[in-house]
Backbone bond lengths (Angstrom), bond angles and torsions (degrees), N, CA, C in turn:
res aa  C-N    CA-C-N  psi(-1)  N-CA   C-N-CA  omega(-1)  CA-C   N-CA-C  phi
1 M - - - 1.448 - - 1.526 111.15 -
2 G 1.332 117.12 -39.79 1.452 119.31 -179.99 1.511 113.06 67.35
3 E 1.327 117.82 29.52 1.460 121.55 -178.71 1.525 109.70 -83.85
4 T 1.339 116.57 144.01 1.461 119.69 -179.31 1.521 110.43 -68.78
5 D 1.327 114.95 161.34 1.459 120.31 -177.23 1.519 114.16 -78.57
6 G 1.331 117.89 -13.01 1.463 121.36 177.25 1.510 114.53 79.53
7 I 1.324 117.90 9.42 1.462 121.43 -178.26 1.522 109.93 -94.56
8 D 1.320 116.73 120.74 1.463 123.38 176.55 1.520 113.53 51.83
9 G 1.303 117.84 29.48 1.454 120.71 179.31 1.523 113.58 67.19
10 S 1.326 116.66 11.89 1.454 121.04 -177.74 1.517 111.57 -76.72
11 A 1.303 115.75 140.25 1.465 120.91 174.39 1.526 109.29 -112.55
12 D 1.335 116.45 16.85 1.464 121.20 -177.42 1.520 112.81 -68.43
13 Y 1.315 117.46 -27.76 1.460 120.58 -176.21 1.519 109.02 -128.55
14 T 1.307 116.52 125.51 1.453 119.84 177.44 1.518 109.56 -114.44
15 I 1.333 115.33 157.44 1.451 121.26 -177.86 1.519 110.10 -121.64
16 G 1.308 116.31 160.05 1.451 121.50 -176.53 1.507 113.85 -94.07
17 Q 1.315 117.90 24.83 1.464 121.18 -178.30 1.515 109.76 -143.67
18 V 1.316 116.31 173.01 1.460 120.82 175.24 1.524 107.41 -76.91
19 N 1.319 117.01 125.02 1.455 122.94 -176.81 1.527 109.56 -95.65
20 S 1.333 117.54 119.01 1.460 121.02 -176.66 1.530 112.82 -63.31
21 A 1.323 117.95 -26.03 1.463 121.01 -178.25 1.529 111.81 -68.22
22 V 1.319 116.96 -28.10 1.459 120.08 -177.13 1.527 112.84 -124.82
23 N 1.324 117.42 12.24 1.465 120.60 -178.06 1.520 110.72 -83.28
24 Y 1.314 115.62 114.36 1.463 121.18 176.47 1.523 110.91 -105.91
25 G 1.323 114.93 21.36 1.458 122.71 -177.12 1.517 108.50 112.22
26 T 1.310 117.39 116.13 1.455 121.34 -175.94 1.520 110.29 -118.30
27 T 1.319 116.35 130.52 1.452 122.29 175.18 1.518 107.91 -125.42
28 I 1.322 115.58 126.63 1.455 121.74 178.88 1.522 107.25 -116.22
29 R 1.322 117.23 125.48 1.472 122.11 178.71 1.523 107.88 -104.55
30 V 1.333 115.78 129.19 1.456 121.50 -178.45 1.531 109.08 -119.81
31 P 1.337 117.60 116.09 1.462 119.23 177.34 1.530 110.18 -68.39
32 V 1.315 116.30 149.69 1.467 121.23 -178.89 1.522 110.40 -127.55
33 P 1.330 116.82 161.88 1.462 119.44 176.20 1.530 111.37 -65.00
34 R 1.311 115.03 157.11 1.459 120.90 177.83 1.526 110.04 -56.87
35 Y 1.303 117.07 137.54 1.465 126.77 178.45 1.531 114.07 71.21
36 F 1.356 117.63 10.34 1.473 119.10 175.82 1.519 108.87 -77.21
37 T 1.343 116.16 131.80 1.460 122.11 175.54 1.520 108.56 -120.75
38 L 1.319 116.22 121.83 1.460 122.23 179.10 1.519 110.28 -71.92
39 D 1.317 116.87 135.02 1.462 122.16 170.39 1.525 105.07 -94.69
40 E 1.335 116.12 95.96 1.465 120.94 -173.16 1.522 112.51 -62.43
41 S 1.317 118.15 -39.86 1.470 121.31 -179.55 1.521 111.27 -65.85
42 A 1.328 116.59 -47.24 1.469 120.55 -179.93 1.530 110.94 -65.82
43 T 1.334 116.14 -36.37 1.466 120.34 178.37 1.527 110.39 -65.67
44 A 1.329 116.79 -45.02 1.468 120.62 178.96 1.523 110.56 -62.32
45 A 1.332 116.87 -43.27 1.470 120.60 -180.00 1.526 110.93 -64.34
46 R 1.309 116.54 -41.12 1.475 121.13 -177.79 1.519 111.61 -67.03
47 N 1.344 117.30 -36.42 1.458 120.55 -178.51 1.520 112.99 -84.23
48 G 1.331 117.44 -27.53 1.454 121.07 176.40 1.518 114.54 61.62
49 F 1.324 117.45 41.18 1.460 119.69 178.98 1.525 110.24 -61.60
50 S 1.328 115.43 135.39 1.470 120.23 178.18 1.525 110.83 -109.01
51 D 1.318 115.93 6.14 1.467 120.28 178.13 1.529 108.78 -117.87
52 E 1.299 117.63 -155.39 1.469 121.48 -177.28 1.527 112.69 -96.32
53 T 1.323 117.82 14.48 1.460 121.54 177.63 1.522 109.23 -64.37
54 T 1.336 116.36 136.05 1.465 120.45 179.57 1.524 110.10 -127.72
55 I 1.331 114.80 152.94 1.460 122.04 173.91 1.522 106.20 -129.81
56 T 1.335 115.85 118.59 1.463 120.78 -176.76 1.525 110.31 -135.62
57 Q 1.305 114.83 168.50 1.468 122.09 172.76 1.531 106.51 -132.66
58 P 1.342 116.28 74.65 1.460 120.65 -171.31 1.529 115.31 -57.22
59 G 1.315 117.91 -29.62 1.455 120.12 -178.53 1.520 114.08 -89.23
60 G 1.333 117.20 0.42 1.459 120.82 -179.38 1.523 112.24 79.28
61 A 1.326 115.88 -163.81 1.463 122.91 -175.63 1.526 112.07 -48.78
62 S 1.310 115.47 138.75 1.470 124.97 176.71 1.526 114.37 75.03
63 S 1.326 118.77 -5.95 1.468 120.37 -179.36 1.532 110.28 -94.52
64 D 1.318 115.55 162.68 1.459 121.31 -178.31 1.527 112.48 -57.06
65 I 1.321 114.92 146.82 1.462 121.71 168.89 1.520 106.40 -85.76
66 V 1.327 116.97 140.84 1.456 121.50 -179.04 1.532 109.04 -119.59
67 V 1.348 115.28 119.89 1.463 122.03 175.23 1.520 106.28 -102.97
68 T 1.336 116.98 124.75 1.457 121.50 -177.96 1.526 110.22 -122.03
69 V 1.334 115.49 125.26 1.463 121.95 174.48 1.525 105.82 -114.84
70 P 1.360 117.87 110.98 1.466 120.73 -177.11 1.527 113.06 -59.62
71 K 1.339 116.25 156.38 1.461 120.06 -177.07 1.519 112.59 -58.45
72 R 1.302 113.09 148.83 1.471 124.78 -179.78 1.526 113.83 66.33
73 L 1.320 116.37 13.38 1.462 119.43 175.14 1.517 108.73 -115.63
74 R 1.297 115.32 160.57 1.450 121.70 166.50 1.504 105.35 -129.73
75 S 1.274 117.51 146.80 1.448 120.45 -177.06 1.519 110.16 -85.55
76 P 1.350 117.59 115.27 1.466 119.81 178.91 1.527 112.22 -59.11
77 V 1.322 117.20 -34.74 1.464 120.16 179.88 1.524 110.22 -65.51
78 L 1.327 116.54 -44.64 1.462 119.48 177.70 1.523 110.48 -64.32
79 A 1.327 117.51 -37.79 1.457 121.18 -179.12 1.523 111.34 -67.08
80 E 1.323 117.39 -43.78 1.463 120.81 -176.90 1.523 112.76 -77.51
81 R 1.310 116.87 -43.61 1.457 121.47 -172.98 1.520 112.41 -97.23
82 G 1.327 116.04 -28.74 1.449 120.05 -177.38 1.517 113.83 74.82
83 A 1.319 116.61 10.43 1.467 120.56 -178.12 1.520 109.90 -154.30
84 V 1.318 114.88 159.82 1.456 122.31 173.57 1.516 106.80 -117.67
85 L 1.312 116.89 139.21 1.462 121.36 179.83 1.520 109.42 -103.46
86 F 1.328 116.60 135.25 1.463 122.20 179.17 1.521 109.29 -110.39
87 R 1.322 115.85 141.08 1.460 121.22 174.04 1.507 108.20 -123.45
88 G 1.303 115.30 137.90 1.452 119.75 179.98 1.508 110.75 179.04
89 T 1.311 115.57 -167.76 1.459 120.75 -177.95 1.529 109.97 -134.17
90 I 1.310 114.74 154.94 1.456 121.09 171.04 1.518 105.92 -113.65
91 Q 1.307 114.66 114.34 1.458 120.37 -179.31 1.517 110.34 -90.93
92 D 1.335 115.87 130.34 1.447 120.74 176.19 1.519 107.92 -71.84
93 H 1.287 116.41 127.15 1.471 121.28 -178.23 1.531 109.01 -97.69
94 P 1.325 118.86 135.42 1.481 121.19 -178.53 1.523 113.69 -53.48
95 A 1.302 116.58 -31.21 1.473 119.56 -178.40 1.522 112.32 -67.77
96 T 1.336 117.83 -19.26 1.456 120.64 -178.18 1.532 112.36 -93.74
97 R 1.289 118.08 -6.43 1.466 120.64 179.21 1.515 110.62 -77.66
98 G 1.368 115.75 142.20 1.440 122.86 -174.71 1.449 116.60 -67.82
């Protein structure tokens, strides 16, 4: 994430997670391969978020995944693991077959 620590307005030290002290609402967009469809339920279960962090794919197959951490929160999963895990499928589309 490279977010500042929020201490004394200093940008000398950055962190790899969403910082609750300076989070005014964080949205992370993750591009996906063509025909990838996120399984939102399996993704939520696998990550085990205990806060209001969400992972969605609002545009459906092939569209960006959106990770949202509401303002004034930090994601414990991101803090502990430093990563988010996605579950889904890539469907072979007839138009791509030779």
